[in-house]
C-alpha positions in Angstrom: 0.0 0.0 0.0 2.8 2.4 0.8 4.4 1.8 -2.6 1.1 2.5 -4.3 0.6 5.7 -2.4 4.2 6.8 -3.2 3.7 6.1 -6.9 0.4 8.0 -6.8 2.1 11.0 -5.2 5.0 10.8 -7.7 2.5 10.7 -10.6 0.6 13.8 -9.2 3.8 15.7 -8.7 5.0 14.8 -12.2 1.7 16.1 -13.7 2.0 19.3 -11.7 5.5 19.7 -13.1 4.6 19.4 -16.8 1.4 21.4 -16.3 2.6 24.3 -14.2 6.4 24.5 -14.7 6.3 24.1 -18.5 3.5 26.7 -18.6 5.6 29.2 -16.7 8.8 28.8 -18.9 7.4 31.3 -21.4 7.3 33.9 -18.7 10.8 33.0 -17.5 12.2 33.3 -21.1 10.4 36.6 -21.6 12.1 38.1 -18.5 15.4 36.8 -19.7 15.4 38.1 -23.2 14.5 41.6 -22.0 18.1 42.0 -20.8 20.1 39.2 -22.3 20.6 38.5 -26.1 18.1 35.7 -26.9 20.4 33.2 -28.6 23.0 33.6 -25.8 20.2 33.2 -23.2 19.0 30.0 -24.7 22.6 28.7 -25.2 23.6 29.1 -21.6 20.4 27.4 -20.4 20.9 24.3 -22.5 24.7 24.0 -22.1 24.4 24.1 -18.3 21.4 21.8 -18.2 23.1 19.3 -20.5 26.2 19.2 -18.3 24.0 18.8 -15.2 22.3 15.7 -16.8 25.7 14.2 -17.6 26.8 14.7 -14.0 23.6 13.1 -12.8 24.2 10.1 -15.1 27.8 9.8 -13.9 26.7 9.8 -10.2 24.0 7.2 -10.9 26.4 5.1 -13.0 24.2 5.3 -16.1 26.0 4.2 -19.3 27.0 7.2 -21.4 28.4 5.3 -24.3 27.0 6.4 -27.7 27.7 5.3 -31.3 28.6 7.7 -34.1 25.2 7.3 -35.7 23.4 7.9 -32.5 25.5 11.1 -31.8 24.8 12.5 -35.3 21.0 11.8 -35.0 20.8 13.3 -31.5 22.8 16.3 -32.7 20.4 16.8 -35.6 17.4 16.6 -33.2 19.1 19.1 -30.9 19.6 21.5 -33.8 16.0 21.3 -34.9 14.4 21.2 -31.4 16.7 23.7 -29.6 18.9 25.7 -31.9 16.1 26.5 -34.5 13.0 25.9 -32.4 13.8 27.3 -29.0 16.3 29.8 -30.3 13.9 31.5 -32.6 11.1 31.3 -30.0 13.4 33.2 -27.5 14.1 35.8 -30.2 10.4 36.3 -30.9 9.7 36.7 -27.2 11.5 40.1 -27.3 8.4 41.3 -29.2 5.6 38.9 -28.6 3.8 38.4 -25.3 4.6 35.2 -23.5 0.9 34.2 -23.2 0.3 34.9 -26.9 3.3 32.9 -27.8 2.0 29.9 -25.8 -1.2 29.9 -27.8 0.7 29.9 -31.0 2.8 26.9 -29.8 -0.5 25.2 -28.8 -1.1 24.8 -32.6 1.8 22.3 -32.8 -0.4 19.2 -33.2 -2.1 20.9 -36.2 1.3 21.6 -37.8 2.5 18.0 -37.1 -0.7 16.5 -38.5 -0.3 18.4 -41.8 3.4 17.5 -42.0 2.6 13.8 -41.5 -0.1 14.1 -44.2 2.2 15.6 -46.8 5.6 14.1 -45.9 4.4 10.6 -44.9 1.2 10.2 -46.8 -0.9 9.6 -43.6 -4.4 10.8 -44.5 -6.2 12.3 -41.5 -9.6 11.2 -40.5 -12.7 13.4 -40.9 -12.6 14.4 -37.2 -8.9 15.4 -37.5 -9.7 17.5 -40.5 -12.4 19.2 -38.6 -9.9 19.8 -35.8 -7.5 21.4 -38.4 -10.3 23.7 -39.5 -11.0 24.7 -35.8 -7.3 25.2 -35.3 -6.9 27.5 -38.3 -10.0 29.4 -37.1 -8.6 29.8 -33.6 -5.3 30.9 -35.0 -7.0 33.5 -37.2 -9.0 34.9 -34.3 -5.9 35.0 -32.1 -3.8 37.0 -34.7 -6.5 39.1 -36.2 -7.5 41.3 -33.3 -8.1 45.1 -33.2 -6.7 45.2 -29.7 -3.3 44.2 -31.1 -1.5 46.7 -33.2 1.3 44.6 -34.5 4.5 46.4 -35.6 7.1 45.0 -37.9 9.1 43.2 -35.3 6.0 41.6 -33.8 4.9 40.4 -37.2 8.4 38.9 -37.8 8.2 37.3 -34.4 4.9 35.7 -35.2 6.3 34.5 -38.5 9.3 33.0 -36.8 7.0 31.3 -34.3 5.6 29.2 -37.2 9.2 28.4 -38.3 9.7 27.1 -34.8 6.5 24.9 -35.1 7.7 23.5 -38.4 11.2 22.8 -37.0 9.7 21.1 -33.9 7.3 19.1 -36.1 10.0 17.8 -38.4 12.2 17.0 -35.5 9.3 15.0 -33.9 9.0 12.9 -37.1 12.8 12.6 -37.4 13.3 11.1 -33.9 10.7 8.4 -34.5 12.7 7.0 -37.5 16.3 7.1 -36.5 18.7 5.3 -34.1 19.0 7.2 -30.9 20.6 6.4 -27.5 18.4 4.0 -25.5 18.9 6.3 -22.4 16.5 9.2 -22.6 18.9 11.1 -20.3 21.8 10.6 -22.7 19.7 11.6 -25.7 18.5 14.7 -24.0 22.0 15.6 -22.7 23.5 15.4 -26.2 20.6 17.4 -27.7 21.0 20.1 -25.1 24.8 20.4 -25.4 24.9 20.3 -29.2 21.9 22.6 -29.5 23.3 25.0 -26.9 26.8 25.1 -28.4 25.3 25.9 -31.9 23.2 28.6 -30.3 26.4 30.0 -28.6 28.2 30.1 -32.0 25.3 32.0 -33.5 25.2 34.3 -30.6 28.9 35.1 -30.8 28.5 35.8 -34.5 25.5 38.2 -34.4 24.8 39.4 -30.9 26.3 42.0 -28.6 28.0 40.1 -25.8 30.0 42.9 -24.3 30.7 42.7 -20.6 29.0 46.1 -20.1 25.7 44.6 -21.4 26.0 41.3 -19.6 27.0 43.0 -16.3 23.8 45.0 -16.2 21.5 41.9 -16.0 19.0 42.1 -13.1 18.4 39.6 -10.4 15.1 38.5 -12.0 16.9 37.4 -15.1 19.4 35.4 -13.1 16.7 33.6 -11.2 14.8 33.0 -14.4 17.8 31.3 -15.9 18.3 29.0 -12.9 14.5 28.3 -12.9 14.7 27.3 -16.6 17.8 25.1 -16.1 16.7 23.1 -13.0 12.9 23.2 -13.1 12.1 24.1 -16.7 14.7 21.6 -18.2 15.8 18.9 -15.7 12.8 18.5 -13.4 10.2 18.6 -16.1 12.2 16.3 -18.4 12.4 13.7 -15.6 8.7 14.1 -14.8 7.8 13.8 -18.5 9.7 10.6 -18.9 8.3 9.2 -15.7 4.8 9.8 -16.9 5.5 8.2 -20.3 6.5 5.0 -18.4 3.6 4.9 -15.9 0.5 6.5 -17.6 -1.0 6.6 -21.1 0.4 9.0 -23.7 -3.0 10.6 -24.1 -3.0 11.7 -20.4 0.5 13.1 -20.8 -0.6 15.0 -23.9 -3.2 16.9 -21.7 -0.3 19.3 -20.9 -1.0 20.7 -24.4 -4.2 22.2 -23.1 -3.0 23.3 -19.6 0.4 25.0 -20.5 -1.1 27.8 -22.5 -3.7 28.6 -19.8 -0.9 28.8 -17.2 1.2 30.9 -19.5 -1.7 33.3 -20.2 -2.4 33.7 -16.5 1.2 34.3 -15.3 1.9 36.6 -18.2 -1.2 38.7 -17.3 -0.5 38.6 -13.6 3.2 39.3 -13.5 3.8 41.3 -16.7 0.4 42.9 -17.3 0.2 41.2 -20.7 -3.0 41.9 -22.6 -5.5 39.1 -22.5 -8.7 39.9 -24.5 -12.0 38.1 -24.7 -11.2 37.2 -28.3 -7.9 35.6 -27.2 -9.9 33.5 -24.7 -12.3 32.5 -27.4 -9.4 31.7 -29.8 -7.8 29.6 -27.1 -11.1 27.7 -26.5 -11.5 27.0 -30.2 -7.8 26.0 -30.5 -8.1 23.5 -27.7 -11.2 21.9 -29.2 -9.4 21.6 -32.5 -6.3 20.0 -30.8 -8.6 17.6 -29.0 -10.1 16.4 -32.3 -6.7 16.2 -33.9 -5.3 14.1 -31.1 -8.1 11.6 -31.3 -7.8 8.8 -34.0 -5.8 10.9 -36.4 -5.3 8.8 -39.5 -7.2 6.4 -41.8 -6.3 2.8 -42.1 -4.8 0.3 -39.6 -1.2 0.8 -40.6 -1.3 4.6 -40.8 -1.4 5.4 -37.1 1.1 7.9 -35.7 4.4 6.3 -34.6 
């Protein structure tokens, strides 16, 4: 009985982590990129988190051996997920509200469905197509608001957000087809280190990393960085993998609906970000669309998502 109760508490704690912590990472990133160049900000987060995972593996005696093929595949995934996806998202957060960004990211299942249709020939079912329609409608209502007077940088930021979604989507398809390390910890550590190092190279090439600029960083940015490293990366990753091993993927996927709500609330509460009634309506329609997309996506017995 004690073991069952312990597992129940761990499961509840893991769900709280992927619901709340992941939902607040948009806010933490938004604080950071106000003062720190965005690519450098993302680079430091992933490099430190990657090293921390390696140290954890060494302490626990987890095998860190990796083949050349596995390293290349994990590196490609890190480039797509983190260098392109997260790096561009951090850049866009300089100009786009964190809650608004979270709703754009919530359309990821729609983008992935379309990519699987065109790239893999997996024809969506009628309900999924209806979900796509609702997703597009929600996206239109979210972006086309009189309350938002988008300037050039904000428009570019929204455009780059969709580049992030495409990069994340392609990476999600890529990792299901290639040879990766059996250890999720090792795979994630390689992705973080490679993705972070590439972000650092980009940052050195195009961003102002003068000591004067970096020395003026406020305490909230420092705390946001440590929050992202330990809670936003290490804790939530561990919780995510724990849940995948103990509950159904459908239950884990419910974070898709909760994260944007958390992000909207903390963005409004802590940063006075604008939340309109049309944004709430758009979120509601988006979530319904995502629900339909996530349920029995494809036609045919052999065309289910991997």
